[in-house]
N, C-alpha and C positions, 0 to 999 in steps of 0.2 A: 567290642569292635576290634577288628584286626587292623594292623598297620596298612594292609592293602586297601581296605574300604576307606580308611581315612585319606590315603593318597589319592584314590579315585575321586572322592568327594572334593578334595582340594583342587584336583585337576579340572573337575567340572566347573567349580567356581571360577577358576582362572580363565577357562575357555568362555564362560558366560560373560565375564567382565570384558574380555578381549573383544567379543562379538558386539557388545553394547557400548563400547568405549566411544565411538564417534557420536552417537546419540546423547550419551551422558555428557560428553565434552561440550556439545552445542548448548545443552541446557544448563550446565553448572560450571562451565569453564570460564576463563578470563574473557573470552569473546562475548559470552552471554552477559557478563557484568557490564561490559562496555555498551552493549546494545540496550540494556535496561536503563543505564544512566543517560544515554542519548535520548531514549524515548521519554524519560522524565523531563529532560531539558526542552525537547521539542513540544511537549504538551503545554508549556507556558508561552510558546511563541504565538504572535498574532500579526496580522497584516496591517501595516500602517499605510494609509492612503492620504495623499496630499490633495489640496483643493484643485490643483491643476489636473491631476489624474481624474478626479470626478468630473470636471468640466470637459475633459477630453472624451470620457466615456459617454457623457450626455451628448456631446457634439457628434460622436460616432453614431449613436442611436438615432439622432435626428437625421443624419445623412443617409442612413439606411432607410428610414421612413420616406425621405424624399425620393430616393432611388426606387423604392417599391411603388410609390405613387406615379412615377414617370414610366413605368413599364407598360407596354402596350397590352391591351386586353382584347379578348376574343368574345364577340357577342354570341350568345347561344342561338342556334338556329331553331326554327320551329320544328317541333317533333312530329307535327301532323301535316307534313308537306305532301 
């Protein structure tokens, strides 16, 4: 191999790395490590609900049911009029 072909090959490798650098950085860079660590921490999170929240949600559901029962209804008319 001549020195020219080695230089062209090296230039091609440098251009390829330069073109793919943003994608490689998002996958293997420090930001990716932080995202993976945060995802691991978030995987162990869970929602803690108190008794007052449950009673409030049940009270809300009951009020919605009461409101729906109080809505005026339309009687269907005879189709064979």
